[in-house]
C-alpha positions as CSV (number, residue, x, y, z in Angstrom):
1,M,-80.1,252.2,-30.9
2,T,-79.9,254.0,-34.2
3,I,-80.7,257.7,-34.2
4,V,-83.3,258.6,-36.9
5,L,-83.5,262.0,-38.5
6,G,-87.0,263.0,-39.5
7,T,-89.1,265.8,-41.1
8,P,-92.4,265.3,-39.5
9,A,-95.7,265.6,-41.3
10,V,-98.1,268.4,-40.1
11,D,-99.5,266.2,-37.3
12,G,-96.0,265.2,-36.3
13,V,-95.1,268.8,-35.4
14,R,-97.3,268.4,-32.4
15,E,-95.0,265.7,-31.0
16,A,-92.0,268.0,-31.6
17,M,-93.7,270.9,-29.9
18,A,-94.6,268.6,-26.9
19,A,-90.9,267.7,-26.5
20,L,-89.9,271.4,-26.7
21,R,-92.4,272.3,-24.0
22,E,-91.0,269.5,-21.7
23,W,-87.4,270.8,-22.2
24,Q,-88.1,274.4,-21.1
25,Y,-87.2,275.4,-17.6
26,D,-86.0,278.6,-16.0
27,G,-82.4,277.6,-15.5
28,A,-82.1,276.3,-19.1
29,P,-79.7,278.1,-21.5
30,T,-81.2,280.1,-24.3
31,Q,-82.7,277.5,-26.7
32,L,-85.3,276.8,-29.3
33,H,-88.8,277.5,-27.8
34,P,-92.2,276.2,-28.8
35,G,-93.1,279.8,-29.6
36,D,-90.4,279.9,-32.3
37,I,-92.3,277.3,-34.2
38,G,-95.6,278.9,-33.4
39,W,-94.4,282.2,-34.8
40,N,-93.2,280.4,-38.0
41,H,-96.8,279.4,-38.7
42,R,-97.2,282.9,-40.2
43,F,-95.8,281.2,-43.3
44,G,-98.4,278.4,-43.1
45,T,-98.9,275.1,-41.4
46,A,-97.5,272.9,-44.2
47,E,-94.6,275.3,-44.7
48,T,-93.8,275.1,-41.0
49,A,-93.8,271.3,-40.9
50,A,-91.4,271.3,-43.8
51,V,-88.7,273.2,-41.9
52,V,-88.9,271.2,-38.7
53,R,-86.4,268.4,-38.1
54,T,-86.3,265.8,-35.3
55,W,-83.7,263.3,-34.1
56,S,-85.1,260.3,-32.3
57,R,-83.7,257.1,-30.7
58,D,-86.0,254.2,-30.0
59,G,-89.1,256.3,-30.6
60,R,-88.0,259.2,-28.3
61,I,-87.3,262.6,-29.7
62,L,-83.8,263.7,-28.5
63,A,-83.4,266.9,-30.5
64,V,-85.6,269.3,-32.4
65,G,-84.4,271.8,-35.1
66,M,-86.2,274.5,-37.2
67,L,-84.8,276.0,-40.4
68,D,-85.1,279.7,-39.9
69,S,-83.9,280.0,-43.5
70,P,-82.3,277.5,-45.9
71,T,-78.9,278.2,-44.4
72,V,-79.8,278.7,-40.7
73,V,-81.0,276.0,-38.3
74,R,-82.1,276.7,-34.7
75,M,-82.1,273.6,-32.5
76,T,-82.0,272.2,-29.0
77,V,-81.6,268.9,-27.3
78,A,-83.3,267.1,-24.4
79,P,-81.7,268.2,-21.1
80,D,-80.4,264.6,-20.3
81,A,-78.8,264.4,-23.8
82,F,-76.6,267.5,-23.8
83,R,-73.5,265.4,-23.6
84,D,-74.8,262.3,-25.5
85,Q,-71.9,261.4,-27.7
86,G,-73.9,259.4,-30.2
87,L,-76.4,262.2,-30.7
88,A,-73.7,264.8,-30.9
89,R,-71.8,262.9,-33.6
90,R,-75.0,262.3,-35.6
91,L,-75.9,266.0,-35.4
92,V,-72.5,267.0,-36.8
93,E,-72.9,264.5,-39.6
94,D,-76.4,265.7,-40.5
95,F,-75.4,269.4,-40.4
96,S,-72.3,268.7,-42.5
97,L,-73.7,266.6,-45.3
98,P,-76.1,268.4,-47.6
99,E,-77.7,265.1,-48.7
100,R,-79.1,264.6,-45.2
101,G,-81.5,267.5,-46.0
102,V,-80.8,269.8,-43.1
103,L,-78.2,272.4,-44.4
104,P,-76.8,273.0,-47.9
105,E,-73.2,273.3,-48.9
106,G,-71.4,276.6,-48.3
107,A,-71.9,279.2,-45.6
108,V,-74.4,278.1,-42.9
109,S,-75.1,278.7,-39.3
110,I,-76.4,276.8,-36.3
111,E,-78.1,278.2,-33.2
112,A,-77.6,275.7,-30.4
113,P,-77.7,276.1,-26.6
114,L,-74.5,276.4,-24.6
115,G,-73.3,273.2,-22.9
116,L,-74.0,270.8,-25.8
117,L,-71.2,268.4,-26.7
118,L,-72.1,269.4,-30.2
119,H,-70.1,272.6,-29.8
120,D,-67.0,270.7,-28.9
121,L,-67.3,268.6,-32.0
122,L,-68.1,271.5,-34.3
123,T,-64.9,273.2,-33.0
124,E,-62.9,270.1,-33.9
125,E,-64.4,270.2,-37.4
126,G,-63.3,273.8,-37.9
127,W,-66.6,275.6,-37.4
128,G,-66.3,279.2,-36.2
129,V,-68.6,281.6,-34.2
130,D,-70.8,284.4,-35.4
131,E,-71.6,287.8,-33.9
132,P,-72.8,287.8,-30.2
133,W,-76.4,287.8,-29.1
134,T,-77.7,288.8,-25.6
135,P,-80.3,286.6,-23.9
136,L,-82.5,288.5,-21.5
137,F,-84.7,287.1,-18.7
138,R,-87.4,288.3,-16.3
139,G,-88.9,286.2,-13.5
140,L,-92.7,286.4,-13.1
141,A,-93.2,285.3,-9.5
142,E,-94.3,288.9,-8.7
143,P,-97.0,291.0,-10.4
144,V,-95.8,293.0,-13.4
145,E,-96.0,296.8,-13.1
146,D,-98.7,298.7,-15.0
147,P,-97.4,299.7,-18.5
148,G,-98.9,303.2,-18.2
149,V,-100.6,303.2,-21.6
150,R,-103.7,301.7,-23.1
151,I,-103.2,298.1,-24.1
152,R,-105.5,296.2,-26.5
153,A,-105.7,292.7,-27.8
154,I,-104.7,292.4,-31.5
155,G,-107.4,290.7,-33.4
156,P,-108.4,290.3,-37.1
157,E,-109.4,293.9,-37.4
158,Q,-105.9,295.0,-36.3
159,A,-103.9,292.6,-38.5
160,Q,-102.8,295.4,-40.8
161,D,-101.8,297.6,-37.9
162,F,-99.8,294.7,-36.5
163,A,-98.0,294.2,-39.8
164,G,-97.4,297.9,-40.3
165,V,-95.7,298.3,-36.9
166,L,-93.5,295.3,-37.7
167,R,-92.6,296.6,-41.1
168,S,-91.5,299.9,-39.6
169,A,-89.8,298.4,-36.5
170,F,-87.7,295.9,-38.5
171,N,-87.3,298.1,-41.7
172,S,-88.7,295.2,-43.7
173,S,-91.4,295.0,-46.4
174,R,-92.2,291.4,-45.6
175,P,-94.7,291.5,-42.8
176,T,-98.3,291.7,-44.1
177,G,-101.7,291.5,-42.6
178,E,-101.8,287.9,-43.7
179,Y,-99.0,287.2,-41.3
180,W,-101.3,287.6,-38.3
181,H,-104.2,285.7,-39.9
182,A,-101.9,282.7,-40.8
183,M,-100.2,282.8,-37.4
184,S,-103.5,283.0,-35.5
185,A,-105.0,280.1,-37.6
186,G,-102.1,277.9,-36.7
187,P,-102.5,275.0,-34.3
188,F,-100.5,276.6,-31.5
189,F,-101.9,280.1,-31.3
190,A,-103.8,279.1,-28.1
191,D,-100.4,279.4,-26.4
192,A,-100.0,283.0,-27.6
193,R,-101.2,286.5,-26.9
194,C,-100.8,289.3,-29.4
195,L,-101.1,292.8,-27.9
196,G,-100.8,296.4,-29.0
197,A,-99.9,299.6,-27.1
198,C,-101.9,302.6,-28.2
199,D,-101.1,306.2,-28.4
200,D,-103.3,309.0,-27.2
201,Q,-105.3,308.9,-30.5
202,G,-105.9,305.1,-30.1
203,D,-103.5,304.1,-32.9
204,V,-101.3,301.1,-32.4
205,A,-97.8,302.3,-31.7
206,G,-96.1,299.1,-30.6
207,V,-96.9,295.4,-30.7
208,V,-95.8,292.2,-29.1
209,T,-96.6,288.5,-29.5
210,V,-95.8,286.3,-26.5
211,W,-95.8,282.5,-26.3
212,S,-96.4,280.2,-23.4
213,A,-94.7,276.8,-23.0
214,G,-97.2,275.8,-20.3
215,P,-97.7,276.6,-16.6
216,G,-94.5,276.8,-14.7
217,K,-92.4,277.1,-17.8
218,P,-90.6,280.2,-19.3
219,G,-92.5,282.1,-22.0
220,L,-91.1,283.8,-25.0
221,V,-91.3,287.3,-26.6
222,E,-91.4,286.9,-30.4
223,P,-91.7,289.5,-31.9
224,M,-91.8,292.9,-30.2
225,G,-91.6,296.2,-32.2
226,V,-92.4,299.9,-32.1
227,H,-93.3,302.0,-35.1
228,E,-90.6,304.5,-36.0
229,D,-93.0,307.4,-35.5
230,H,-93.4,306.5,-31.9
231,R,-89.9,305.6,-30.8
232,G,-88.4,307.1,-27.7
233,R,-91.7,307.5,-26.0
234,G,-91.7,304.4,-23.8
235,Y,-94.0,302.3,-26.0
236,G,-91.4,299.5,-26.2
237,R,-91.2,299.2,-22.4
238,A,-95.0,299.4,-22.1
239,I,-95.8,296.7,-24.6
240,T,-93.1,294.4,-23.2
241,L,-94.5,294.8,-19.7
242,A,-98.0,294.0,-21.1
243,G,-96.6,290.9,-22.7
244,A,-94.9,289.8,-19.5
245,A,-98.2,290.4,-17.6
246,A,-100.1,288.3,-20.1
247,L,-97.6,285.4,-19.8
248,R,-97.9,285.6,-16.0
249,E,-101.7,285.3,-16.3
250,M,-101.2,282.2,-18.5
251,G,-99.1,280.6,-15.7
252,S,-95.6,281.2,-17.2
253,S,-92.8,281.3,-14.6
254,S,-90.6,283.7,-16.5
255,V,-90.2,285.4,-19.8
256,R,-87.2,285.4,-22.1
257,V,-85.9,286.9,-25.3
258,C,-82.7,287.1,-27.2
259,T,-81.5,290.0,-29.3
260,P,-78.3,290.9,-31.2
261,S,-75.8,292.4,-28.8
262,S,-75.3,295.2,-31.4
263,N,-79.0,296.3,-30.9
264,A,-78.4,298.5,-28.0
265,G,-81.8,300.1,-28.2
266,A,-83.6,296.7,-27.9
267,I,-81.4,295.7,-24.9
268,A,-82.1,299.0,-23.2
269,T,-85.9,298.5,-23.8
270,Y,-85.9,295.1,-22.3
271,R,-83.8,296.2,-19.3
272,A,-86.3,299.1,-18.7
273,A,-89.0,296.4,-18.6
274,G,-87.2,294.6,-15.8
275,F,-85.3,292.0,-17.8
276,E,-81.8,291.0,-16.8
277,A,-79.1,290.2,-19.4
278,R,-77.4,286.8,-19.4
279,P,-74.0,286.0,-20.8
280,E,-73.7,286.4,-24.5
281,V,-74.2,283.5,-26.9
282,R,-73.0,283.0,-30.5
283,D,-74.2,280.9,-33.4
284,R,-71.8,278.4,-34.9
285,I,-70.9,279.1,-38.5
286,R,-69.3,277.4,-41.5
287,T,-68.0,280.0,-43.9
288,A,-67.4,277.7,-46.9
């Protein structure tokens, strides 16, 4: 059967999300998570649909991708299709040919889980590897320890606080209060919890958004950050623990996150919250 590349309409994103949920399991390599698409809804529902790509055969979705930027695609494949030659070759073609509408000419990168035949074919085509990232994982079979600070749910009234913490944490001017409103209005926010860790004055010092893929599936931390005025005081560990506890209450079997290996502070924070580091992963890059 022919493999069909598609850009789903808004309603079609639900089908892609359903496939992503089905593909999540605790032993899976780091891969695109439903929460990644949920978090992208901060840009709007139509805007999110426009960056989703699906590859299907005989009506079944075999791969899902999301353009994190015009030159970066994050993608994963159905567990039983990791070594599917037809799919792998079609993916290489679609990533290599700008007219297919996935990646442009020039320097681009692909985030794909380890074990895909795709990696072998990209190597044959001369694609290189980028800087390493560290996946981190924590099982949720046992109760999560108390974070030790006041935790509050982030709602509409705290949207500006949420954005302010992220601006400071990531040294970026992009996050705005509208981020939270758009994300929470998205069709998948029911799978999320947005929490804040408060200082002694009740101000929000750190925030986290966590995403469930359903009961018995791994959840995702995306994003977590602490305001620069509160760093070094344990708020990162506290809000991460609160997020893990929220996922456990939602039925998640584990929680995972992936951060640049160069970000030693983030790795130390997740380790302090009981996460274990997994082997490093690298995006595939084409430099010209």
